[in-house]
Steps between C-alpha positions, in 0.01 A plus 500: 500500500782733592686426179191563299448838661869581454476416133196721466686786669799457270270491199320811615824688552627387163186622327521827686861556395419412140207737504718779633762430238237509228366828627850645521580382150176642373574833663852511360370405156243780523770748599718376217217551253447850633869582461502355151196702409673808644841452337377354170445845347853596616671228301512704177631792700763282664615371165509852369698616805741211468551581135554864583750413769699276268486764231615767737793293622605425144466863401696604809770243425523622140558857607142597540586864575454591135179307486372668814578838354309425184214356702489811715468726197212287369323492834498875550266548208269226609472597863658177627725481803866534429693182529818687571660383824788595725779248526762553762391858554539603134210599276456452131400785274144362486480486878607864530245603235224303673585652837497845341158432345355356821652762732664260743756219498364161409676345795347733758157643393379793708194501720255703296161620615231570249485864405123512547337486843124442514299476818394143566729356232789262572845642444821338389710319757865568561686175436733405781825496308818425683841367404402133533186547289694702245754222472217250450354718231835537324548126515161436342560762234837347433324181400415673176132440514263678267274676751258625237171579668152390400274631232303802627272406785184664368344382178189664351235262376136518390387329818663762721389843597692764305583856586671741263814666638608813314835468327566162656596662832436193712690275265797737499514520881481125545770442241721764660470339842563155362807625312657617826461166669790253510299185487178573319503650153244571231510406137327771296308433184297204628174693510322455171436798283124461535519575871801726500303789650355302790646376821305336776484642847259541788435783742518275805728204560640397163657191651566369843840370601516161666827356621549128529825352623591136451766450765629175363572635154569859591257624234309826538181577306339838451152441362318778321124442483330669207131586479447368148540160348809479281489348154728252332659788311647612831687176550877541521753220542733485797747787468817405678447475875307824512132464411228268380152573363208267564153449350321650793460825686853524634861546401771339706840666538758263643865514603696211636749571773538628853597858426293766669593737220303295255186495712530869571541588136195301396296671766640838409407443137144411594474798736623752246272376226213504744584856591474609139172319468370667814608841374339460163212313656433780742488752218283275292282417799420865548423521129285186522312634798410801292404284205331216693149653519504568129638151423247330723215698352624418150513133593140519620392680185675245279327217690157654467562592136589140424174376646301769320657382174412139588140600569486680163625185331232298679231743383628490144492122491147491644391750240632270229297216652188712545172333404292644220230253392215602271178307559190464280251355744426393856352175630375427849632203698374306800776626731318755717497565872438785743830663415449513125490295184713376212430588136647358183629764258527380140819644355529640152833323451722266706732653755872507442547420870457158649227407743757476777599860441138620475346318796496710814549829316279794594314664213283804432197463273448778247249549226587600146689829501548504878827518690576312825472805720143574400338190650727397782214332694464237227797300617556129530748214500568247224446149633518291179614521142361285219728504200265310266200732511689738588353636824593616849300451817500810719381513857318826573388640837136535604433849368231668300753589231613135469169333417448337163258772388732783605818364340582621149437221251813590306816661624849438632655343808797709616755419769410669828733801545778428750571805710733308726813591303451870545441448872817295534703762315359771719615314810858471372502863394389602846791301647746653254385852591530413871133581552386160625354469847750222579836635389687200638369263230792562267746466786361153556479404133840632397711479811316253724506769768214478752420743777603380844227306675332685783432352844296180461219500753264212563173651379334202331212356702445163333668244283788260521854627567587549131176689436555723802855576394380595151247742644750642748755556223237658279434765766870550579643517147558845353503430129479139382400155627481167319269230640522155345167321543490138382156349433255508789727687741252782566611784275153653507490469878818701551388759244181558701703537818743739330216712367340516843817627657568751225145639506513531880808717448312724256686373195358466149550150354493373142417133442623401154583198286530397137163321490159608621426189704797556732382852574139386548597224742670751732217755476244227568667432836526874573129542433424211737715675763299821436805689379397792283655443157451576132549280194638704209428377148346633183299185439274336759518167314866469601399474865481122555378494862135613538541664841781720367266652245335683786820695558564569128585864451198578283262341748661684784465824313139413412430432869649834596304669223180339617570611854551858385187490286305347784606782733419764238164329437419524868581869496296552184204318654519721808509815287207385288307411813548850644400659167191282494405628846557861391298473180144529662613792713645678198183435300275626783716807553490572133118482510491719810729751336282514197185530715648773721608695197156481351309570822516881473420482132193295571377743772540798270324311229213420734458864604503606140241242411271598793516862395403400154177331621341845557542569137374164393144586560533820303669328221292180512296599205801592301761245610319191618750267338807673650345487847467127483876461421594723793291294737672183390842659544404621846394154606828353374703765683320432825581125466870573447499736794347236723777253395763763580346553845520125560867481403582802713316351796698173460830692487407699808419183693836340400690811609300566819335828383142606558289563195411850625868586558592439141638789309443388147779709354756387762379143466563504128851634560579225756367232271705624209816517716455146624425388149823657381694316774348167411561556131867581578527174698340319214754640256784398735371145533445475127854623438636241742300226335632606161860492627437162660359362177794636305746349750323164476536504124869592519556230758408234247800590279749628754650200681849637529423681826344182636807297396726743681285468809493121465878458467557742785272292722608143406840377615515169309482480121523183291604497135709301256846632418390669176145600586632670809619779270203528265283711727545878505481526876725204557786676320490777758509262797809411695513191717678427820507128421458291185438129556541302179368144517602213267823689427669185379304532177559871439783642291680826569305695239168421669593521865690828457165684466370450857856499641564853380195633681566377854758588763516141619470195272418148618527230234327175594535201275687178429754468220475120530147510364396621155745747344395787272373399159768601248457564129765322296432722198552808711829371645625409157407843371690665786811295430493601135440870570817707448412719793542212742803321352722608790250396766527159663226298660209688341291182509502507880297821499215297347552145629607571861296690755648792687417308817733217401775738390497678833429216738820310426727797579298704749632538857352257749338792686294585190356159422311226680344168407167366625573140581178337622208400277144439619342393170574144412566155637860452607541215248457754219708773662795281590598436136479870426713583804770255406519585131456878504557640849788285633282357777410837653132484393310372803137387553300672771173307478428150628461230236187369668326826398621468142385147420224426253341162590463336161431141410819338386729683740570840646838563335505871421743473203457262205676451166332307218769390251405459130840348405343168404210633292516472118316828433685703764669747263416865459339660192611826347206725418441610143737772395729424794276699731526308824521143622238263643484141615169316474628196690587705806181703467283186515692359794472824688123521427447143628689578821314826544161332472608227745587762759192715436271198547630469858429859593388673715717448807499688827853610586670737745697816438880497530489560878187294568305810604204449264339246273374541146394293202723413207245484224444595136565871525762741378710457816545126477638371170753632253654353187836639387683444175798671335327556164182681399424240236482234768233697683265464203563126477431451872174692477399295196546171685383618843155627404356164375674317786329728756164458325536121495643440849358778714198657326310201356545630147393857578749708297372831637571386855838363387582836344423671831743268680761552229473877539575464873822307435789734442702383199795722418869519415777503758578867441146611572474291819775667704354665804206258524448163667247215502421210726567260213731554202531289186798554271614350169848563359384454135851455355587151376715430196798290386712820498416556870437867446308676776473856369458771757447234768878512520435799722458280806374787710166429330507163678541685828192710425292206378561269795448773764151588374359185668396494866394139550546301179731528198455261207755519213496327163809479283754297306791423731727408207474843341531678831802314631694475173454851367816689404352839586738763634516625852249772577658844558480536878769465759559147624288333230563150361405323183120449470536124472649495850191673644262256322702197602491620860123549469442142384717364778320716751156379384615138530617556857248751637193474282359292216684412180284313249617374162204480264496208259174561311413821320247753626603438860342153533729265678538129452 
């Protein structure tokens, strides 16, 4: 036993010793390799030195004095160091001449200080020269080495910053200093003629000196670090033992030996050159400080001018593609709903543009001889193009002008005018003129310079830690904040919280985005929170959320107008009521006044008539007829007088006067005076009523004052990036904060419009979801345009969002990522987290609240593979306008009907707080496909399947169900979600091409639309063997890697099903 243990101990010690020996050998080998790597470049120099030494000895042995003299005369003209040497205290003629030219003996150079002293600049060092060092120097010089210095240290190149020095002053000073140095010399004439007038320098530290001493070898290195990358043209071979140039940002100056003189001279050389640079740099720095504002402003102007030119080029290309289709008739279709209808316009001739180019384009309908501006309310969107007829289907809104009877039977369809380009140019011009509200935008875009972050206080009330931090940073930031919001992480929630805090602080907020739905989703939540807001748009049909239409600008103005009219109507009614009450009094007073005025006349008339009765008898025989007339007149007068007495008695009673106290004359005067007062009041009231009526009429056409009042009152305004600038009053507004949602889809030219109008900008988006839609024709046109030949990366202005450009290089203080999603089952989110967000995308809801209890299993993610089906391949539409796949469409329809037959189900919300039904409504089911053509095929197969399986053959009922199912492309689905999502990849071919599905960020969007169930149909062979390129975002991989990972994930965490029989029927 003891021997066995002893053997084990010996074996252990032996192994230990061997291991140590191996490690030591490995370390020595590593050191040897390092030394070889270090000395390998010195081998040519060593050979050269050895050759020079042998040559020098031979020349010396052959009476090299004559050779040295000839060499000295040649070297004076070239600026090389003299090779004359002292031997035994005697000097050759060349040595004497060299000493005379240099100003000091070669054997004992003086300690020279630079003649220029600049504050803060290093000065030359006095080399410690004594007898021993001088002897060492003489001995080294006696070796006969060629101490020719390096090629000039500073080489102009196109990649470097250039400054013009008048008359080559800097070059002259550097050469002069180098010429006075024993060890380091300059060879003139190496600067090419093209750059002869330029020499690089910097106002600050041109280079920094770093000393490294290798004790074992006695080598000293002075490393000069340059600011600019050198080119291969700057490469110089090893020049003696003096200098070596490398392919990097530094130059190494080396001397072998122990002499302090050598080290001091190298340092002195560096110090003196640095002094000259500091001197000239100081002068130039002062000049630059004077020129910097102008240069910076010119840089800004050039940047904005470039983008204005790009926008002009965009507008010109769109004008070339403008639609102008003459039609000769209109037919009605069966596609009508509450929002409008679709009409078929029979074209006079086929269009030169393809259906893919026409579909989705906005058009203006004009009759014969009309221009687009004359009937702007007759606008619509092309939804289909039939090349055989030819005809286009145009969807029109529900308006009186857009009915079949009101539309002109013949006319022209014009492209809807695009005013966005002028708005974009205006934004850049405002920035160039330094008139923008946010003047730091160009600092951020050009220099990446953000304002320092203010104190970050914890002001957010609710949300997870990432959401609270985003809100806190939004309040604290002074100019710019980037918030990355992956799917379902609560972007709308934090926007609502931000708006609340900003409004509480009295700030005006703009809610903007590229698409209308993103703006409407935010405003919908604000309306629910009873936040006073306004939706700005010129067309109510663009508002996609019904509740937001109540805060549409025109409706808000109409409400204000109605309130004003209602108030004026009340005042008018009160005035008319008072006038109605005055009318009987005025009428009675008028009668009284007339009666009082006639009373005296009637009395006089009565007396006259009574006196005439005496004569009646005398004249009876003669005037019997006349007498009868007088009697009738007398009776009539007495009746009128009785009526006057009655009126006067009534007046006296109303005014508290006795009938006997009445002075008829005074009474008439009082009545007339009161009548005059009442008539004056009546005229005043009538004048007021006339003014009120006039004001009411003007109010109908004068909304500008109401708009001013509305915008002064409301603190939150929602608008898309372009429409935010179309309103007259909006142009005058300045915002404290602009919050731009879905920024990952918005290019610089669009987002610059709201950014320029706000003091603080908050971009919220996700560059790992759908990127901006780029136009390949436009990019190709830009690259061919002579104006942009010198510009690099123009395509990024159209294919990469500003959010993505800034997020990757923004300071950590100015960006934050929301990391917890509350939308979907974790089995769906985990794949997205691993493939796109490096595992940082977490799930905040419990899976038990995200399960849909279906027959056949509750797996939330399923992949149906068509790899084994004979008819799996795609079909190219006629004319190359799109792709569709009937096999996948039928499979998807079968799976959809299977699921729909099991609905409804009662499920819980993500936190279990409430229950609701998942049934056949617009919130439950969505079908997504990459291609528009596939949508038509799915509808074609789904309608009869619904009628057969769910509606007992009732096609009308089936159509109602079909209308509730949202079927759309991936691009139009971003920002929405459904309980159940069906998706078909469409692409399947022997070439394994996948088209724009190579942009795998579409896969991210597609999968994250589903809350509880995701069913995918595709050909795994095409997806996993495609040779598509990497998508253009940081950290991306080949698309086939994403699809392979998806299939593996479905096998392990969901359902993978290989279909063997076509149309989705399994064996």
